[in-house]
mmCIF file of the C-alpha atoms, coordinates in Angstrom:
data_MODEL
# 
_entry.id   MODEL 
# 
loop_
_atom_site.group_PDB 
_atom_site.id 
_atom_site.type_symbol 
_atom_site.label_atom_id 
_atom_site.label_alt_id 
_atom_site.label_comp_id 
_atom_site.label_asym_id 
_atom_site.label_entity_id 
_atom_site.label_seq_id 
_atom_site.pdbx_PDB_ins_code 
_atom_site.Cartn_x 
_atom_site.Cartn_y 
_atom_site.Cartn_z 
_atom_site.occupancy 
_atom_site.B_iso_or_equiv 
_atom_site.pdbx_formal_charge 
_atom_site.auth_seq_id 
_atom_site.auth_comp_id 
_atom_site.auth_asym_id 
_atom_site.auth_atom_id 
_atom_site.pdbx_PDB_model_num 
ATOM 1   C CA . MET A 1 1   ? 0.185   0.299  -0.010  1.00 0.00 ? 1   MET A CA 1 
ATOM 2   C CA . LYS A 1 2   ? 2.704   2.263  0.776   1.00 0.00 ? 2   LYS A CA 1 
ATOM 3   C CA . ILE A 1 3   ? 4.253   2.198  -2.806  1.00 0.00 ? 3   ILE A CA 1 
ATOM 4   C CA . ARG A 1 4   ? 0.740   2.737  -4.445  1.00 0.00 ? 4   ARG A CA 1 
ATOM 5   C CA . THR A 1 5   ? 0.443   5.965  -2.001  1.00 0.00 ? 5   THR A CA 1 
ATOM 6   C CA . LEU A 1 6   ? 3.894   7.170  -2.738  1.00 0.00 ? 6   LEU A CA 1 
ATOM 7   C CA . PHE A 1 7   ? 3.241   6.576  -6.227  1.00 0.00 ? 7   PHE A CA 1 
ATOM 8   C CA . LEU A 1 8   ? 0.185   8.830  -6.330  1.00 0.00 ? 8   LEU A CA 1 
ATOM 9   C CA . PHE A 1 9   ? 1.420   11.423 -4.523  1.00 0.00 ? 9   PHE A CA 1 
ATOM 10  C CA . SER A 1 10  ? 4.328   11.833 -6.885  1.00 0.00 ? 10  SER A CA 1 
ATOM 11  C CA . LEU A 1 11  ? 1.701   11.932 -9.215  1.00 0.00 ? 11  LEU A CA 1 
ATOM 12  C CA . TYR A 1 12  ? -0.915  14.563 -7.687  1.00 0.00 ? 12  TYR A CA 1 
ATOM 13  C CA . ILE A 1 13  ? 2.540   16.366 -7.359  1.00 0.00 ? 13  ILE A CA 1 
ATOM 14  C CA . ALA A 1 14  ? 3.451   16.145 -11.300 1.00 0.00 ? 14  ALA A CA 1 
ATOM 15  C CA . LEU A 1 15  ? -0.162  16.890 -12.068 1.00 0.00 ? 15  LEU A CA 1 
ATOM 16  C CA . VAL A 1 16  ? -0.164  20.501 -10.127 1.00 0.00 ? 16  VAL A CA 1 
ATOM 17  C CA . ILE A 1 17  ? 2.965   21.336 -11.984 1.00 0.00 ? 17  ILE A CA 1 
ATOM 18  C CA . CYS A 1 18  ? 1.885   20.512 -14.654 1.00 0.00 ? 18  CYS A CA 1 
ATOM 19  C CA . LEU A 1 19  ? -1.792  22.386 -14.447 1.00 0.00 ? 19  LEU A CA 1 
ATOM 20  C CA . VAL A 1 20  ? -0.461  25.771 -12.676 1.00 0.00 ? 20  VAL A CA 1 
ATOM 21  C CA . PRO A 1 21  ? -0.078  27.264 -16.669 1.00 0.00 ? 21  PRO A CA 1 
ATOM 22  C CA . TYR A 1 22  ? -3.858  25.790 -16.894 1.00 0.00 ? 22  TYR A CA 1 
ATOM 23  C CA . LEU A 1 23  ? -5.176  26.789 -13.842 1.00 0.00 ? 23  LEU A CA 1 
ATOM 24  C CA . LEU A 1 24  ? -4.395  30.700 -14.321 1.00 0.00 ? 24  LEU A CA 1 
ATOM 25  C CA . PHE A 1 25  ? -5.920  30.405 -18.209 1.00 0.00 ? 25  PHE A CA 1 
ATOM 26  C CA . CYS A 1 26  ? -8.763  28.956 -16.990 1.00 0.00 ? 26  CYS A CA 1 
ATOM 27  C CA . MET A 1 27  ? -9.073  31.934 -14.071 1.00 0.00 ? 27  MET A CA 1 
ATOM 28  C CA . LEU A 1 28  ? -8.279  34.315 -16.215 1.00 0.00 ? 28  LEU A CA 1 
ATOM 29  C CA . PHE A 1 29  ? -11.049 34.027 -18.695 1.00 0.00 ? 29  PHE A CA 1 
ATOM 30  C CA . GLY A 1 30  ? -13.423 32.121 -16.365 1.00 0.00 ? 30  GLY A CA 1 
ATOM 31  C CA . ILE A 1 31  ? -13.830 28.296 -17.778 1.00 0.00 ? 31  ILE A CA 1 
ATOM 32  C CA . ARG A 1 32  ? -14.839 26.323 -14.664 1.00 0.00 ? 32  ARG A CA 1 
ATOM 33  C CA . GLU A 1 33  ? -16.118 23.032 -16.493 1.00 0.00 ? 33  GLU A CA 1 
ATOM 34  C CA . PRO A 1 34  ? -12.679 21.645 -17.628 1.00 0.00 ? 34  PRO A CA 1 
ATOM 35  C CA . LEU A 1 35  ? -11.233 22.066 -14.305 1.00 0.00 ? 35  LEU A CA 1 
ATOM 36  C CA . TYR A 1 36  ? -14.170 19.672 -12.909 1.00 0.00 ? 36  TYR A CA 1 
ATOM 37  C CA . ALA A 1 37  ? -13.799 17.028 -15.435 1.00 0.00 ? 37  ALA A CA 1 
ATOM 38  C CA . ILE A 1 38  ? -9.953  17.053 -14.650 1.00 0.00 ? 38  ILE A CA 1 
ATOM 39  C CA . GLY A 1 39  ? -10.352 16.854 -10.795 1.00 0.00 ? 39  GLY A CA 1 
ATOM 40  C CA . LYS A 1 40  ? -12.908 13.757 -11.354 1.00 0.00 ? 40  LYS A CA 1 
ATOM 41  C CA . TRP A 1 41  ? -10.343 12.022 -13.491 1.00 0.00 ? 41  TRP A CA 1 
ATOM 42  C CA . ALA A 1 42  ? -7.771  12.346 -10.881 1.00 0.00 ? 42  ALA A CA 1 
ATOM 43  C CA . MET A 1 43  ? -9.941  11.179 -8.748  1.00 0.00 ? 43  MET A CA 1 
ATOM 44  C CA . ARG A 1 44  ? -11.098 8.137  -10.517 1.00 0.00 ? 44  ARG A CA 1 
ATOM 45  C CA . LEU A 1 45  ? -7.142  7.707  -11.207 1.00 0.00 ? 45  LEU A CA 1 
ATOM 46  C CA . SER A 1 46  ? -6.343  7.724  -7.305  1.00 0.00 ? 46  SER A CA 1 
ATOM 47  C CA . ARG A 1 47  ? -9.281  4.763  -7.159  1.00 0.00 ? 47  ARG A CA 1 
ATOM 48  C CA . ARG A 1 48  ? -7.521  2.792  -9.668  1.00 0.00 ? 48  ARG A CA 1 
ATOM 49  C CA . ILE A 1 49  ? -4.237  2.972  -8.152  1.00 0.00 ? 49  ILE A CA 1 
ATOM 50  C CA . LEU A 1 50  ? -5.270  2.519  -4.421  1.00 0.00 ? 50  LEU A CA 1 
ATOM 51  C CA . GLY A 1 51  ? -7.265  -0.387 -5.612  1.00 0.00 ? 51  GLY A CA 1 
ATOM 52  C CA . ILE A 1 52  ? -10.525 1.021  -4.485  1.00 0.00 ? 52  ILE A CA 1 
ATOM 53  C CA . GLU A 1 53  ? -13.745 -0.415 -5.189  1.00 0.00 ? 53  GLU A CA 1 
ATOM 54  C CA . LEU A 1 54  ? -17.280 1.101  -5.409  1.00 0.00 ? 54  LEU A CA 1 
ATOM 55  C CA . GLU A 1 55  ? -20.598 -0.210 -5.144  1.00 0.00 ? 55  GLU A CA 1 
ATOM 56  C CA . VAL A 1 56  ? -22.885 2.474  -5.759  1.00 0.00 ? 56  VAL A CA 1 
ATOM 57  C CA . LYS A 1 57  ? -26.938 1.724  -5.619  1.00 0.00 ? 57  LYS A CA 1 
ATOM 58  C CA . GLY A 1 58  ? -29.874 4.249  -6.582  1.00 0.00 ? 58  GLY A CA 1 
ATOM 59  C CA . MET A 1 59  ? -28.008 6.263  -9.180  1.00 0.00 ? 59  MET A CA 1 
ATOM 60  C CA . GLU A 1 60  ? -30.567 5.577  -11.721 1.00 0.00 ? 60  GLU A CA 1 
ATOM 61  C CA . ALA A 1 61  ? -33.138 8.023  -9.803  1.00 0.00 ? 61  ALA A CA 1 
ATOM 62  C CA . VAL A 1 62  ? -31.067 11.063 -9.792  1.00 0.00 ? 62  VAL A CA 1 
ATOM 63  C CA . ASP A 1 63  ? -31.360 13.241 -12.599 1.00 0.00 ? 63  ASP A CA 1 
ATOM 64  C CA . ARG A 1 64  ? -28.753 15.509 -13.577 1.00 0.00 ? 64  ARG A CA 1 
ATOM 65  C CA . LYS A 1 65  ? -30.820 18.108 -14.670 1.00 0.00 ? 65  LYS A CA 1 
ATOM 66  C CA . THR A 1 66  ? -32.277 18.159 -11.004 1.00 0.00 ? 66  THR A CA 1 
ATOM 67  C CA . PRO A 1 67  ? -30.164 20.205 -8.302  1.00 0.00 ? 67  PRO A CA 1 
ATOM 68  C CA . TYR A 1 68  ? -29.770 18.303 -5.521  1.00 0.00 ? 68  TYR A CA 1 
ATOM 69  C CA . VAL A 1 69  ? -27.982 18.571 -1.762  1.00 0.00 ? 69  VAL A CA 1 
ATOM 70  C CA . PHE A 1 70  ? -25.550 15.789 -1.530  1.00 0.00 ? 70  PHE A CA 1 
ATOM 71  C CA . MET A 1 71  ? -24.537 14.795 2.472   1.00 0.00 ? 71  MET A CA 1 
ATOM 72  C CA . ALA A 1 72  ? -22.995 11.789 3.479   1.00 0.00 ? 72  ALA A CA 1 
ATOM 73  C CA . ASN A 1 73  ? -21.367 10.818 6.645   1.00 0.00 ? 73  ASN A CA 1 
ATOM 74  C CA . HIS A 1 74  ? -17.731 10.136 6.466   1.00 0.00 ? 74  HIS A CA 1 
ATOM 75  C CA . ILE A 1 75  ? -14.743 8.335  7.916   1.00 0.00 ? 75  ILE A CA 1 
ATOM 76  C CA . SER A 1 76  ? -11.852 9.426  6.534   1.00 0.00 ? 76  SER A CA 1 
ATOM 77  C CA . PHE A 1 77  ? -10.204 12.196 4.516   1.00 0.00 ? 77  PHE A CA 1 
ATOM 78  C CA . ILE A 1 78  ? -10.898 9.708  1.184   1.00 0.00 ? 78  ILE A CA 1 
ATOM 79  C CA . ASP A 1 79  ? -14.139 9.493  1.420   1.00 0.00 ? 79  ASP A CA 1 
ATOM 80  C CA . GLY A 1 80  ? -15.670 13.081 0.117   1.00 0.00 ? 80  GLY A CA 1 
ATOM 81  C CA . PRO A 1 81  ? -13.453 12.995 -2.806  1.00 0.00 ? 81  PRO A CA 1 
ATOM 82  C CA . LEU A 1 82  ? -14.517 9.443  -3.585  1.00 0.00 ? 82  LEU A CA 1 
ATOM 83  C CA . LEU A 1 83  ? -17.975 10.585 -3.470  1.00 0.00 ? 83  LEU A CA 1 
ATOM 84  C CA . PHE A 1 84  ? -17.280 13.833 -5.995  1.00 0.00 ? 84  PHE A CA 1 
ATOM 85  C CA . THR A 1 85  ? -16.295 10.837 -8.485  1.00 0.00 ? 85  THR A CA 1 
ATOM 86  C CA . VAL A 1 86  ? -20.134 8.852  -8.648  1.00 0.00 ? 86  VAL A CA 1 
ATOM 87  C CA . ILE A 1 87  ? -22.278 11.812 -8.590  1.00 0.00 ? 87  ILE A CA 1 
ATOM 88  C CA . PRO A 1 88  ? -22.708 12.635 -12.521 1.00 0.00 ? 88  PRO A CA 1 
ATOM 89  C CA . GLN A 1 89  ? -23.231 16.343 -12.145 1.00 0.00 ? 89  GLN A CA 1 
ATOM 90  C CA . ASN A 1 90  ? -20.281 18.919 -11.650 1.00 0.00 ? 90  ASN A CA 1 
ATOM 91  C CA . VAL A 1 91  ? -21.107 19.545 -7.419  1.00 0.00 ? 91  VAL A CA 1 
ATOM 92  C CA . ARG A 1 92  ? -20.177 22.501 -5.294  1.00 0.00 ? 92  ARG A CA 1 
ATOM 93  C CA . VAL A 1 93  ? -18.306 21.110 -2.007  1.00 0.00 ? 93  VAL A CA 1 
ATOM 94  C CA . ILE A 1 94  ? -18.135 22.813 1.897   1.00 0.00 ? 94  ILE A CA 1 
ATOM 95  C CA . ILE A 1 95  ? -14.825 22.013 2.170   1.00 0.00 ? 95  ILE A CA 1 
ATOM 96  C CA . LYS A 1 96  ? -13.098 22.843 5.584   1.00 0.00 ? 96  LYS A CA 1 
ATOM 97  C CA . LYS A 1 97  ? -10.874 26.205 5.531   1.00 0.00 ? 97  LYS A CA 1 
ATOM 98  C CA . ALA A 1 98  ? -7.495  24.378 5.520   1.00 0.00 ? 98  ALA A CA 1 
ATOM 99  C CA . ILE A 1 99  ? -7.844  22.573 2.511   1.00 0.00 ? 99  ILE A CA 1 
ATOM 100 C CA . PHE A 1 100 ? -7.591  25.395 0.869   1.00 0.00 ? 100 PHE A CA 1 
ATOM 101 C CA . ARG A 1 101 ? -4.071  26.295 2.100   1.00 0.00 ? 101 ARG A CA 1 
ATOM 102 C CA . VAL A 1 102 ? -2.667  23.810 0.000   1.00 0.00 ? 102 VAL A CA 1 
ATOM 103 C CA . PRO A 1 103 ? -1.206  25.670 -2.522  1.00 0.00 ? 103 PRO A CA 1 
ATOM 104 C CA . VAL A 1 104 ? -2.704  25.427 -6.785  1.00 0.00 ? 104 VAL A CA 1 
ATOM 105 C CA . LEU A 1 105 ? -5.221  22.569 -4.940  1.00 0.00 ? 105 LEU A CA 1 
ATOM 106 C CA . GLY A 1 106 ? -6.706  25.903 -2.918  1.00 0.00 ? 106 GLY A CA 1 
ATOM 107 C CA . ILE A 1 107 ? -7.228  28.297 -5.335  1.00 0.00 ? 107 ILE A CA 1 
ATOM 108 C CA . GLY A 1 108 ? -8.683  25.651 -8.239  1.00 0.00 ? 108 GLY A CA 1 
ATOM 109 C CA . MET A 1 109 ? -11.036 23.986 -5.826  1.00 0.00 ? 109 MET A CA 1 
ATOM 110 C CA . LYS A 1 110 ? -12.386 28.415 -4.842  1.00 0.00 ? 110 LYS A CA 1 
ATOM 111 C CA . HIS A 1 111 ? -12.364 28.697 -8.878  1.00 0.00 ? 111 HIS A CA 1 
ATOM 112 C CA . VAL A 1 112 ? -14.989 25.970 -9.480  1.00 0.00 ? 112 VAL A CA 1 
ATOM 113 C CA . GLY A 1 113 ? -17.111 27.361 -6.360  1.00 0.00 ? 113 GLY A CA 1 
ATOM 114 C CA . PHE A 1 114 ? -16.137 24.797 -3.466  1.00 0.00 ? 114 PHE A CA 1 
ATOM 115 C CA . VAL A 1 115 ? -17.271 26.717 -0.359  1.00 0.00 ? 115 VAL A CA 1 
ATOM 116 C CA . PRO A 1 116 ? -14.610 26.671 2.433   1.00 0.00 ? 116 PRO A CA 1 
ATOM 117 C CA . VAL A 1 117 ? -16.391 26.615 6.020   1.00 0.00 ? 117 VAL A CA 1 
ATOM 118 C CA . ASP A 1 118 ? -14.675 28.459 9.244   1.00 0.00 ? 118 ASP A CA 1 
ATOM 119 C CA . ARG A 1 119 ? -14.976 26.106 11.985  1.00 0.00 ? 119 ARG A CA 1 
ATOM 120 C CA . GLN A 1 120 ? -12.610 27.988 14.406  1.00 0.00 ? 120 GLN A CA 1 
ATOM 121 C CA . GLY A 1 121 ? -14.507 28.913 17.531  1.00 0.00 ? 121 GLY A CA 1 
ATOM 122 C CA . THR A 1 122 ? -17.899 26.988 16.748  1.00 0.00 ? 122 THR A CA 1 
ATOM 123 C CA . SER A 1 123 ? -18.560 24.765 19.974  1.00 0.00 ? 123 SER A CA 1 
ATOM 124 C CA . GLY A 1 124 ? -16.892 20.690 19.094  1.00 0.00 ? 124 GLY A CA 1 
ATOM 125 C CA . GLY A 1 125 ? -18.125 21.401 15.509  1.00 0.00 ? 125 GLY A CA 1 
ATOM 126 C CA . ARG A 1 126 ? -21.597 22.023 15.937  1.00 0.00 ? 126 ARG A CA 1 
ATOM 127 C CA . GLU A 1 127 ? -22.187 25.323 13.991  1.00 0.00 ? 127 GLU A CA 1 
ATOM 128 C CA . LEU A 1 128 ? -20.707 25.538 10.618  1.00 0.00 ? 128 LEU A CA 1 
ATOM 129 C CA . ARG A 1 129 ? -19.975 29.337 9.468   1.00 0.00 ? 129 ARG A CA 1 
ATOM 130 C CA . VAL A 1 130 ? -20.831 29.301 5.691   1.00 0.00 ? 130 VAL A CA 1 
ATOM 131 C CA . PRO A 1 131 ? -20.200 32.005 3.850   1.00 0.00 ? 131 PRO A CA 1 
ATOM 132 C CA . ALA A 1 132 ? -23.344 33.863 1.969   1.00 0.00 ? 132 ALA A CA 1 
ATOM 133 C CA . PRO A 1 133 ? -22.055 32.860 -1.492  1.00 0.00 ? 133 PRO A CA 1 
ATOM 134 C CA . TRP A 1 134 ? -22.964 29.212 -0.697  1.00 0.00 ? 134 TRP A CA 1 
ATOM 135 C CA . ALA A 1 135 ? -26.848 30.214 -0.793  1.00 0.00 ? 135 ALA A CA 1 
ATOM 136 C CA . ALA A 1 136 ? -26.832 31.781 -3.915  1.00 0.00 ? 136 ALA A CA 1 
ATOM 137 C CA . VAL A 1 137 ? -24.580 28.272 -5.544  1.00 0.00 ? 137 VAL A CA 1 
ATOM 138 C CA . ARG A 1 138 ? -26.916 26.649 -8.152  1.00 0.00 ? 138 ARG A CA 1 
ATOM 139 C CA . GLY A 1 139 ? -26.433 23.196 -9.197  1.00 0.00 ? 139 GLY A CA 1 
ATOM 140 C CA . PRO A 1 140 ? -26.038 20.068 -6.904  1.00 0.00 ? 140 PRO A CA 1 
ATOM 141 C CA . ARG A 1 141 ? -23.804 20.504 -3.776  1.00 0.00 ? 141 ARG A CA 1 
ATOM 142 C CA . LEU A 1 142 ? -22.046 17.884 -1.431  1.00 0.00 ? 142 LEU A CA 1 
ATOM 143 C CA . ARG A 1 143 ? -21.778 18.755 2.175   1.00 0.00 ? 143 ARG A CA 1 
ATOM 144 C CA . ALA A 1 144 ? -19.446 15.059 4.006   1.00 0.00 ? 144 ALA A CA 1 
ATOM 145 C CA . ALA A 1 145 ? -21.513 15.038 7.519   1.00 0.00 ? 145 ALA A CA 1 
ATOM 146 C CA . ASP A 1 146 ? -18.593 15.239 10.383  1.00 0.00 ? 146 ASP A CA 1 
ATOM 147 C CA . ARG A 1 147 ? -17.009 12.088 10.609  1.00 0.00 ? 147 ARG A CA 1 
ATOM 148 C CA . ARG A 1 148 ? -18.008 11.446 14.811  1.00 0.00 ? 148 ARG A CA 1 
ATOM 149 C CA . SER A 1 149 ? -21.270 10.414 13.141  1.00 0.00 ? 149 SER A CA 1 
ATOM 150 C CA . ALA A 1 150 ? -20.389 8.287  10.517  1.00 0.00 ? 150 ALA A CA 1 
ATOM 151 C CA . ARG A 1 151 ? -18.680 4.980  12.298  1.00 0.00 ? 151 ARG A CA 1 
ATOM 152 C CA . SER A 1 152 ? -22.399 3.762  13.106  1.00 0.00 ? 152 SER A CA 1 
ATOM 153 C CA . GLY A 1 153 ? -24.561 5.732  10.493  1.00 0.00 ? 153 GLY A CA 1 
ATOM 154 C CA . TYR A 1 154 ? -26.043 7.756  12.954  1.00 0.00 ? 154 TYR A CA 1 
ATOM 155 C CA . PRO A 1 155 ? -25.413 11.277 14.394  1.00 0.00 ? 155 PRO A CA 1 
ATOM 156 C CA . LEU A 1 156 ? -23.973 11.133 17.615  1.00 0.00 ? 156 LEU A CA 1 
ATOM 157 C CA . PRO A 1 157 ? -25.684 12.951 20.456  1.00 0.00 ? 157 PRO A CA 1 
ATOM 158 C CA . ARG A 1 158 ? -24.503 16.685 21.191  1.00 0.00 ? 158 ARG A CA 1 
ATOM 159 C CA . ARG A 1 159 ? -21.715 16.951 23.859  1.00 0.00 ? 159 ARG A CA 1 
ATOM 160 C CA . GLY A 1 160 ? -23.266 17.880 27.071  1.00 0.00 ? 160 GLY A CA 1 
ATOM 161 C CA . SER A 1 161 ? -26.635 16.179 26.293  1.00 0.00 ? 161 SER A CA 1 
# 
């Protein structure tokens, strides 16, 4: 597993270096769709390299023209990107603000409409401060629920309750 992870990490570094001029071009001309395609391709490639297989049920009920809010529990950092690969539409994702600090990746995510969430100062993650532009986003949205609820599949009681 370590060799595959190292290979994937090296591939991502090379991909990011190669994409810097393209990202700048897309930002200059307001182009978003190709960046989504590259992101989904990179996530699907990651699945193959890491040997992760997914079983998806109910996709026939998803209408590509209907806006949705997808919410999913997650146990690890990879669950969100995996979900990103199976949703047929381009989604806007609510992501912890710290991830936007990753060079190039953060700029690209912001450009395509991903939304940083500031969880600093919240009481155990109970309250999420989402910027106003999120309300104006059209199209499907993805928010992965706090991982504290993911292991059982059900929300845990609030702390102190």
